[in-house]
FIKE-343001 format. One record per residue: residue in one letter; residue number from 1; z, x, y of N, C-alpha, C, CB in turn. Coordinates in Angstrom, 1 decimal, always signed. Glycine has a CB too. Layout:
! residues N
+------+-------+--------+--------+--------+--------+--------+--------+--------+--------+--------+--------+--------+--------+
: dose : lumpa :    n.z :    n.x :    n.y :   ca.z :   ca.x :   ca.y :    c.z :    c.x :    c.y :   cb.z :   cb.x :   cb.y :
+------+-------+--------+--------+--------+--------+--------+--------+--------+--------+--------+--------+--------+--------+
:    a :   NUM :      Z :      X :      Y :      Z :      X :      Y :      Z :      X :      Y :      Z :      X :      Y :
...
+------+-------+--------+--------+--------+--------+--------+--------+--------+--------+--------+--------+--------+--------+
This chain:
! residues 107
+------+-------+--------+--------+--------+--------+--------+--------+--------+--------+--------+--------+--------+--------+
: dose : lumpa :    n.z :    n.x :    n.y :   ca.z :   ca.x :   ca.y :    c.z :    c.x :    c.y :   cb.z :   cb.x :   cb.y :
+------+-------+--------+--------+--------+--------+--------+--------+--------+--------+--------+--------+--------+--------+
:    x :     1 :  -25.7 :   +2.6 :   -1.3 :  -24.5 :   +2.9 :   -2.1 :  -23.3 :   +2.3 :   -1.4 :  -24.4 :   +4.4 :   -2.3 :
:    x :     2 :  -23.2 :   +2.4 :   -0.1 :  -22.0 :   +1.9 :   +0.6 :  -21.9 :   +0.4 :   +0.4 :  -22.1 :   +2.3 :   +2.1 :
:    x :     3 :  -23.0 :   -0.3 :   +0.5 :  -23.1 :   -1.7 :   +0.4 :  -22.6 :   -2.2 :   -1.0 :  -24.5 :   -2.3 :   +0.7 :
:    x :     4 :  -23.0 :   -1.5 :   -2.0 :  -22.6 :   -1.9 :   -3.4 :  -21.1 :   -1.6 :   -3.6 :  -23.4 :   -1.0 :   -4.4 :
:    x :     5 :  -20.6 :   -0.5 :   -3.0 :  -19.2 :   -0.2 :   -3.1 :  -18.4 :   -1.3 :   -2.4 :  -18.9 :   +1.2 :   -2.5 :
:    x :     6 :  -18.8 :   -1.7 :   -1.2 :  -18.1 :   -2.8 :   -0.5 :  -18.1 :   -4.1 :   -1.3 :  -18.8 :   -3.0 :   +0.9 :
:    x :     7 :  -19.2 :   -4.4 :   -1.9 :  -19.3 :   -5.6 :   -2.7 :  -18.3 :   -5.5 :   -3.9 :  -20.7 :   -5.9 :   -3.2 :
:    x :     8 :  -18.3 :   -4.4 :   -4.6 :  -17.4 :   -4.2 :   -5.7 :  -15.9 :   -4.3 :   -5.3 :  -17.7 :   -2.9 :   -6.4 :
:    x :     9 :  -15.6 :   -3.7 :   -4.1 :  -14.3 :   -3.7 :   -3.6 :  -13.9 :   -5.2 :   -3.3 :  -14.1 :   -2.9 :   -2.4 :
:    x :    10 :  -14.7 :   -6.0 :   -2.7 :  -14.5 :   -7.4 :   -2.4 :  -14.3 :   -8.2 :   -3.7 :  -15.6 :   -8.0 :   -1.6 :
:    x :    11 :  -15.1 :   -7.9 :   -4.7 :  -15.0 :   -8.6 :   -6.0 :  -13.6 :   -8.2 :   -6.7 :  -16.1 :   -8.3 :   -6.9 :
:    x :    12 :  -13.3 :   -7.0 :   -6.6 :  -12.0 :   -6.6 :   -7.2 :  -10.8 :   -7.2 :   -6.5 :  -11.9 :   -5.0 :   -7.1 :
:    x :    13 :  -10.9 :   -7.3 :   -5.2 :   -9.8 :   -8.0 :   -4.4 :   -9.7 :   -9.5 :   -4.8 :  -10.1 :   -7.9 :   -2.9 :
:    x :    14 :  -10.9 :  -10.1 :   -5.0 :  -10.8 :  -11.5 :   -5.4 :  -10.3 :  -11.7 :   -6.8 :  -12.2 :  -12.1 :   -5.3 :
:    x :    15 :  -10.6 :  -10.8 :   -7.7 :  -10.0 :  -10.8 :   -9.0 :   -8.5 :  -10.7 :   -8.9 :  -10.6 :   -9.7 :   -9.9 :
:    x :    16 :   -8.0 :   -9.8 :   -8.1 :   -6.6 :   -9.6 :   -8.0 :   -5.9 :  -10.9 :   -7.4 :   -6.3 :   -8.4 :   -7.1 :
:    x :    17 :   -6.5 :  -11.5 :   -6.4 :   -6.0 :  -12.7 :   -5.9 :   -6.0 :  -13.8 :   -7.0 :   -6.9 :  -13.3 :   -4.7 :
:    x :    18 :   -7.0 :  -13.9 :   -7.8 :   -7.1 :  -14.9 :   -8.9 :   -6.1 :  -14.5 :  -10.0 :   -8.5 :  -14.9 :   -9.4 :
:    x :    19 :   -5.8 :  -13.3 :  -10.1 :   -4.9 :  -12.9 :  -11.2 :   -3.5 :  -13.0 :  -10.8 :   -5.2 :  -11.4 :  -11.6 :
:    x :    20 :   -3.1 :  -12.8 :   -9.6 :   -1.7 :  -12.9 :   -9.2 :   -1.3 :  -14.3 :   -8.7 :   -1.4 :  -11.9 :   -8.0 :
:    x :    21 :   -1.7 :  -14.7 :   -7.6 :   -1.3 :  -16.0 :   -7.0 :   -1.6 :  -17.2 :   -7.9 :   -1.8 :  -16.2 :   -5.6 :
:    x :    22 :   -2.9 :  -17.4 :   -8.2 :   -3.1 :  -18.7 :   -9.0 :   -2.5 :  -18.7 :  -10.4 :   -4.6 :  -18.9 :   -9.1 :
:    x :    23 :   -2.6 :  -17.6 :  -11.1 :   -2.0 :  -17.5 :  -12.4 :   -0.5 :  -17.7 :  -12.3 :   -2.4 :  -16.2 :  -13.2 :
:    x :    24 :   +0.1 :  -16.9 :  -11.5 :   +1.6 :  -17.0 :  -11.3 :   +2.0 :  -18.4 :  -10.9 :   +2.1 :  -16.0 :  -10.2 :
:    x :    25 :   +1.3 :  -19.0 :   -9.9 :   +1.5 :  -20.4 :   -9.5 :   +1.2 :  -21.4 :  -10.6 :   +0.7 :  -20.7 :   -8.3 :
:    x :    26 :   +0.1 :  -21.2 :  -11.3 :   -0.3 :  -22.1 :  -12.4 :   +0.7 :  -22.2 :  -13.5 :   -1.6 :  -21.7 :  -12.9 :
:    x :    27 :   +1.2 :  -21.1 :  -14.0 :   +2.2 :  -21.1 :  -15.1 :   +3.5 :  -21.7 :  -14.6 :   +2.4 :  -19.7 :  -15.7 :
:    x :    28 :   +3.9 :  -21.3 :  -13.4 :   +5.1 :  -21.9 :  -12.8 :   +5.0 :  -23.4 :  -12.6 :   +5.4 :  -21.2 :  -11.4 :
:    x :    29 :   +3.9 :  -23.9 :  -12.1 :   +3.7 :  -25.3 :  -11.9 :   +3.6 :  -26.1 :  -13.2 :   +2.5 :  -25.6 :  -11.0 :
:    x :    30 :   +3.0 :  -25.5 :  -14.2 :   +3.0 :  -26.1 :  -15.5 :   +4.4 :  -26.3 :  -16.0 :   +2.2 :  -25.2 :  -16.5 :
:    x :    31 :   +5.3 :  -25.3 :  -15.8 :   +6.7 :  -25.4 :  -16.2 :   +7.3 :  -26.5 :  -15.4 :   +7.4 :  -24.1 :  -15.9 :
:    x :    32 :   +7.1 :  -26.6 :  -14.1 :   +7.7 :  -27.7 :  -13.3 :   +7.3 :  -29.1 :  -13.7 :   +7.3 :  -27.5 :  -11.8 :
:    x :    33 :   +6.0 :  -29.2 :  -14.1 :   +5.5 :  -30.5 :  -14.6 :   +6.2 :  -30.9 :  -15.9 :   +4.0 :  -30.5 :  -14.7 :
:    x :    34 :   +6.2 :  -30.0 :  -16.8 :   +6.8 :  -30.2 :  -18.1 :   +8.3 :  -30.5 :  -18.0 :   +6.6 :  -29.1 :  -19.1 :
:    x :    35 :   +9.0 :  -29.8 :  -17.1 :  +10.4 :  -30.1 :  -16.8 :  +10.6 :  -31.5 :  -16.3 :  +11.0 :  -29.0 :  -15.8 :
:    x :    36 :   +9.8 :  -31.9 :  -15.3 :   +9.9 :  -33.2 :  -14.7 :   +9.6 :  -34.3 :  -15.7 :   +8.9 :  -33.4 :  -13.5 :
:    x :    37 :   +8.6 :  -34.1 :  -16.6 :   +8.2 :  -35.1 :  -17.6 :   +9.1 :  -35.2 :  -18.8 :   +6.8 :  -34.9 :  -18.0 :
:    x :    38 :   +9.5 :  -34.1 :  -19.3 :  +10.3 :  -34.0 :  -20.5 :  +11.8 :  -33.8 :  -20.3 :   +9.8 :  -33.0 :  -21.4 :
:    x :    39 :  +12.2 :  -33.5 :  -19.1 :  +13.6 :  -33.3 :  -18.8 :  +14.1 :  -31.8 :  -19.0 :  +14.4 :  -34.1 :  -19.6 :
:    x :    40 :  +13.4 :  -31.1 :  -19.8 :  +13.7 :  -29.6 :  -19.9 :  +12.4 :  -28.9 :  -20.4 :  +14.9 :  -29.4 :  -21.0 :
:    x :    41 :  +12.4 :  -27.7 :  -20.1 :  +11.2 :  -26.9 :  -20.4 :  +11.5 :  -25.4 :  -20.4 :  +10.0 :  -27.3 :  -19.5 :
:    x :    42 :  +10.7 :  -24.6 :  -21.0 :  +10.8 :  -23.2 :  -20.8 :   +9.5 :  -22.7 :  -20.1 :  +11.0 :  -22.4 :  -22.2 :
:    x :    43 :   +9.7 :  -21.6 :  -19.4 :   +8.5 :  -21.1 :  -18.6 :   +7.8 :  -20.1 :  -19.6 :   +8.9 :  -20.4 :  -17.3 :
:    x :    44 :   +6.4 :  -20.3 :  -19.7 :   +5.6 :  -19.5 :  -20.6 :   +5.1 :  -18.3 :  -19.9 :   +4.5 :  -20.3 :  -21.1 :
:    x :    45 :   +4.7 :  -17.3 :  -20.7 :   +4.0 :  -16.1 :  -20.3 :   +4.9 :  -15.2 :  -19.4 :   +2.7 :  -16.4 :  -19.5 :
:    x :    46 :   +6.2 :  -15.2 :  -19.7 :   +7.1 :  -14.3 :  -19.0 :   +6.8 :  -12.8 :  -19.2 :   +8.5 :  -14.7 :  -19.3 :
:    x :    47 :   +6.1 :  -12.5 :  -20.2 :   +5.9 :  -11.1 :  -20.5 :   +4.6 :  -10.6 :  -19.8 :   +5.7 :  -10.8 :  -22.0 :
:    x :    48 :   +3.8 :  -11.5 :  -19.2 :   +2.6 :  -11.1 :  -18.4 :   +3.0 :  -10.4 :  -17.2 :   +1.8 :  -12.4 :  -18.1 :
:    x :    49 :   +2.1 :   -9.6 :  -16.6 :   +2.4 :   -8.8 :  -15.4 :   +2.7 :   -9.6 :  -14.2 :   +1.3 :   -7.8 :  -15.2 :
:    x :    50 :   +2.1 :  -10.9 :  -14.1 :   +2.3 :  -11.7 :  -12.9 :   +3.6 :  -12.4 :  -12.8 :   +1.2 :  -12.7 :  -12.8 :
:    x :    51 :   +4.4 :  -12.4 :  -13.9 :   +5.8 :  -12.8 :  -13.9 :   +6.1 :  -14.2 :  -13.2 :   +6.7 :  -11.8 :  -13.3 :
:    x :    52 :   +5.6 :  -15.3 :  -13.8 :   +5.9 :  -16.6 :  -13.1 :   +7.3 :  -17.0 :  -13.0 :   +5.1 :  -17.7 :  -13.9 :
:    x :    53 :   +8.2 :  -16.4 :  -13.8 :   +9.6 :  -16.7 :  -13.8 :  +10.3 :  -16.2 :  -12.5 :  +10.3 :  -16.0 :  -15.0 :
:    x :    54 :   +9.6 :  -15.4 :  -11.7 :  +10.1 :  -15.0 :  -10.4 :  +10.2 :  -16.2 :   -9.5 :   +9.2 :  -13.9 :   -9.7 :
:    x :    55 :   +9.2 :  -17.1 :   -9.6 :   +9.2 :  -18.3 :   -8.7 :  +10.3 :  -19.2 :   -9.2 :   +7.9 :  -19.0 :   -8.8 :
:    x :    56 :  +10.5 :  -19.4 :  -10.5 :  +11.6 :  -20.2 :  -11.0 :  +13.0 :  -19.7 :  -10.5 :  +11.5 :  -20.3 :  -12.5 :
:    x :    57 :  +13.2 :  -18.4 :  -10.6 :  +14.4 :  -17.8 :  -10.2 :  +14.7 :  -18.0 :   -8.7 :  +14.4 :  -16.3 :  -10.5 :
:    x :    58 :  +13.7 :  -17.9 :   -7.9 :  +13.8 :  -18.1 :   -6.5 :  +14.1 :  -19.5 :   -6.2 :  +12.5 :  -17.7 :   -5.7 :
:    x :    59 :  +13.5 :  -20.4 :   -6.8 :  +13.7 :  -21.8 :   -6.6 :  +15.2 :  -22.2 :   -7.0 :  +12.7 :  -22.7 :   -7.3 :
:    x :    60 :  +15.6 :  -21.7 :   -8.1 :  +17.0 :  -22.0 :   -8.6 :  +18.1 :  -21.4 :   -7.7 :  +17.2 :  -21.4 :  -10.0 :
:    x :    61 :  +17.8 :  -20.3 :   -7.0 :  +18.8 :  -19.6 :   -6.2 :  +18.8 :  -19.9 :   -4.7 :  +18.7 :  -18.1 :   -6.4 :
:    x :    62 :  +17.8 :  -20.6 :   -4.3 :  +17.6 :  -20.9 :   -2.8 :  +17.2 :  -22.4 :   -2.7 :  +16.6 :  -20.0 :   -2.2 :
:    x :    63 :  +17.0 :  -22.8 :   -1.5 :  +16.4 :  -24.2 :   -1.3 :  +14.9 :  -24.1 :   -1.1 :  +17.1 :  -24.8 :   +0.0 :
:    x :    64 :  +14.3 :  -23.0 :   -1.5 :  +12.8 :  -22.9 :   -1.5 :  +12.2 :  -23.7 :   -2.6 :  +12.4 :  -21.4 :   -1.5 :
:    x :    65 :  +11.6 :  -24.8 :   -2.3 :  +11.1 :  -25.7 :   -3.3 :   +9.7 :  -25.2 :   -3.8 :  +11.0 :  -27.1 :   -2.8 :
:    x :    66 :   +9.2 :  -25.9 :   -4.9 :   +7.9 :  -25.6 :   -5.4 :   +6.8 :  -25.8 :   -4.3 :   +7.5 :  -26.5 :   -6.6 :
:    x :    67 :   +7.0 :  -26.8 :   -3.5 :   +6.1 :  -27.1 :   -2.4 :   +6.1 :  -26.0 :   -1.4 :   +6.4 :  -28.4 :   -1.7 :
:    x :    68 :   +7.2 :  -25.5 :   -1.0 :   +7.3 :  -24.4 :   -0.1 :   +6.7 :  -23.1 :   -0.7 :   +8.8 :  -24.1 :   +0.3 :
:    x :    69 :   +6.9 :  -22.9 :   -2.0 :   +6.3 :  -21.7 :   -2.6 :   +4.8 :  -21.8 :   -2.5 :   +6.8 :  -21.6 :   -4.1 :
:    x :    70 :   +4.2 :  -23.0 :   -2.8 :   +2.8 :  -23.2 :   -2.8 :   +2.3 :  -22.9 :   -1.4 :   +2.4 :  -24.6 :   -3.2 :
:    x :    71 :   +3.0 :  -23.3 :   -0.3 :   +2.6 :  -23.0 :   +1.0 :   +2.5 :  -21.5 :   +1.4 :   +3.5 :  -23.8 :   +2.0 :
:    x :    72 :   +3.2 :  -20.7 :   +0.6 :   +3.3 :  -19.3 :   +0.8 :   +2.2 :  -18.5 :   +0.1 :   +4.6 :  -18.7 :   +0.4 :
:    x :    73 :   +1.2 :  -19.2 :   -0.5 :   +0.2 :  -18.6 :   -1.3 :   -1.2 :  -18.7 :   -0.7 :   +0.2 :  -19.2 :   -2.7 :
:    x :    74 :   -1.4 :  -18.3 :   +0.6 :   -2.8 :  -18.4 :   +1.1 :   -3.6 :  -17.2 :   +0.5 :   -2.7 :  -18.3 :   +2.6 :
:    x :    75 :   -4.8 :  -17.1 :   +0.9 :   -5.7 :  -16.1 :   +0.3 :   -5.4 :  -14.7 :   +0.7 :   -7.1 :  -16.4 :   +0.8 :
:    x :    76 :   -4.5 :  -14.5 :   +1.6 :   -4.2 :  -13.1 :   +2.0 :   -3.0 :  -12.6 :   +1.2 :   -4.0 :  -12.9 :   +3.4 :
:    x :    77 :   -2.5 :  -13.3 :   +0.2 :   -1.4 :  -12.9 :   -0.7 :   -2.1 :  -12.3 :   -1.9 :   -0.4 :  -14.0 :   -1.1 :
:    x :    78 :   -2.1 :  -10.9 :   -2.0 :   -2.8 :  -10.3 :   -3.1 :   -2.0 :   -9.8 :   -4.3 :   -3.5 :   -9.1 :   -2.5 :
:    x :    79 :   -0.7 :   -9.6 :   -4.1 :   +0.1 :   -9.1 :   -5.1 :   +1.6 :   -9.5 :   -4.9 :   +0.0 :   -7.5 :   -5.2 :
:    x :    80 :   +2.4 :   -9.0 :   -5.8 :   +3.9 :   -9.4 :   -5.7 :   +4.5 :   -9.0 :   -4.4 :   +4.6 :   -8.7 :   -6.8 :
:    x :    81 :   +4.1 :   -7.8 :   -3.9 :   +4.7 :   -7.4 :   -2.6 :   +4.3 :   -8.3 :   -1.5 :   +4.3 :   -5.9 :   -2.3 :
:    x :    82 :   +3.0 :   -8.7 :   -1.4 :   +2.6 :   -9.6 :   -0.4 :   +3.3 :  -10.9 :   -0.5 :   +1.1 :   -9.9 :   -0.5 :
:    x :    83 :   +3.5 :  -11.5 :   -1.7 :   +4.2 :  -12.7 :   -1.9 :   +5.6 :  -12.6 :   -1.5 :   +4.1 :  -13.2 :   -3.4 :
:    x :    84 :   +6.3 :  -11.5 :   -1.9 :   +7.7 :  -11.3 :   -1.5 :   +7.8 :  -11.3 :   +0.0 :   +8.2 :  -10.0 :   -2.1 :
:    x :    85 :   +7.0 :  -10.6 :   +0.7 :   +7.1 :  -10.5 :   +2.1 :   +6.8 :  -11.8 :   +2.8 :   +6.1 :   -9.4 :   +2.6 :
:    x :    86 :   +5.8 :  -12.6 :   +2.2 :   +5.5 :  -13.9 :   +2.8 :   +6.6 :  -14.8 :   +2.7 :   +4.2 :  -14.4 :   +2.1 :
:    x :    87 :   +7.2 :  -14.9 :   +1.5 :   +8.4 :  -15.8 :   +1.3 :   +9.5 :  -15.4 :   +2.2 :   +8.9 :  -15.7 :   -0.2 :
:    x :    88 :   +9.8 :  -14.1 :   +2.3 :  +10.9 :  -13.7 :   +3.2 :  +10.6 :  -14.1 :   +4.7 :  +11.1 :  -12.2 :   +3.1 :
:    x :    89 :   +9.4 :  -13.9 :   +5.1 :   +9.1 :  -14.1 :   +6.5 :   +9.1 :  -15.6 :   +6.8 :   +7.7 :  -13.6 :   +6.9 :
:    x :    90 :   +8.7 :  -16.5 :   +5.8 :   +8.7 :  -17.9 :   +6.0 :  +10.1 :  -18.6 :   +5.9 :   +7.8 :  -18.6 :   +5.1 :
:    x :    91 :  +10.9 :  -18.1 :   +4.9 :  +12.1 :  -18.8 :   +4.6 :  +13.4 :  -18.0 :   +4.6 :  +11.9 :  -19.4 :   +3.2 :
:    x :    92 :  +13.3 :  -16.7 :   +4.9 :  +14.5 :  -15.9 :   +4.9 :  +15.0 :  -15.6 :   +3.5 :  +15.7 :  -16.7 :   +5.6 :
:    x :    93 :  +16.3 :  -15.6 :   +3.2 :  +16.8 :  -15.3 :   +1.9 :  +16.3 :  -13.9 :   +1.4 :  +16.4 :  -16.3 :   +0.8 :
:    x :    94 :  +16.2 :  -12.9 :   +2.3 :  +15.7 :  -11.6 :   +2.0 :  +16.4 :  -11.0 :   +0.8 :  +15.9 :  -10.7 :   +3.2 :
:    x :    95 :  +17.7 :  -11.0 :   +0.8 :  +18.4 :  -10.3 :   -0.3 :  +18.2 :  -11.0 :   -1.7 :  +19.9 :  -10.3 :   +0.0 :
:    x :    96 :  +18.2 :  -12.3 :   -1.7 :  +18.0 :  -13.0 :   -2.9 :  +16.5 :  -12.8 :   -3.4 :  +18.3 :  -14.5 :   -2.8 :
:    x :    97 :  +15.6 :  -12.9 :   -2.5 :  +14.2 :  -12.8 :   -2.9 :  +13.9 :  -11.3 :   -3.4 :  +13.2 :  -13.1 :   -1.7 :
:    x :    98 :  +14.5 :  -10.3 :   -2.7 :  +14.3 :   -9.0 :   -3.2 :  +14.9 :   -8.8 :   -4.6 :  +15.0 :   -8.0 :   -2.2 :
:    x :    99 :  +16.1 :   -9.4 :   -4.8 :  +16.8 :   -9.3 :   -6.1 :  +16.0 :   -9.9 :   -7.2 :  +18.2 :   -9.9 :   -6.0 :
:    x :   100 :  +15.5 :  -11.1 :   -6.9 :  +14.7 :  -11.8 :   -7.9 :  +13.4 :  -11.0 :   -8.4 :  +14.2 :  -13.2 :   -7.4 :
:    x :   101 :  +12.7 :  -10.5 :   -7.4 :  +11.6 :   -9.7 :   -7.7 :  +11.9 :   -8.4 :   -8.4 :  +10.8 :   -9.3 :   -6.4 :
:    x :   102 :  +12.9 :   -7.7 :   -8.0 :  +13.3 :   -6.4 :   -8.6 :  +13.8 :   -6.6 :  -10.0 :  +14.2 :   -5.6 :   -7.7 :
:    x :   103 :  +14.7 :   -7.6 :  -10.2 :  +15.3 :   -7.8 :  -11.5 :  +14.2 :   -8.2 :  -12.5 :  +16.3 :   -8.9 :  -11.5 :
:    x :   104 :  +13.3 :   -9.1 :  -12.2 :  +12.4 :   -9.6 :  -13.2 :  +11.2 :   -8.6 :  -13.4 :  +11.8 :  -10.9 :  -12.7 :
:    x :   105 :  +10.8 :   -7.9 :  -12.4 :   +9.7 :   -7.0 :  -12.5 :  +10.1 :   -5.8 :  -13.4 :   +9.2 :   -6.5 :  -11.2 :
:    x :   106 :  +11.4 :   -5.4 :  -13.3 :  +11.9 :   -4.2 :  -14.0 :  +12.2 :   -4.5 :  -15.5 :  +13.2 :   -3.7 :  -13.4 :
:    x :   107 :  +12.1 :   -5.8 :  -15.9 :  +12.3 :   -6.2 :  -17.3 :  +11.2 :   -5.8 :  -18.2 :  +12.6 :   -7.7 :  -17.4 :
+------+-------+--------+--------+--------+--------+--------+--------+--------+--------+--------+--------+--------+--------+
């Protein structure tokens, strides 16, 4: 029983990783590509729980580029709190990052 529980927990953790970091990054990067190609774009899926617009807001208010955001998304970033802490530890901007996360998540 313990072994099955451990496997289920690991699978759930992988689903959370896949649901937060890659989806959040994927929709944000889609926006960045459309913006670069067409000159303007809107970010999609802003009502989803992973809130890709957080990354857009951080990039607009700091010098944290899309490349730097991507570098902050290793496999041990499981949720918004992990990502927020990783961005702050790598790049600073603690107040701005906290504000971006809290404003957008509370919407």
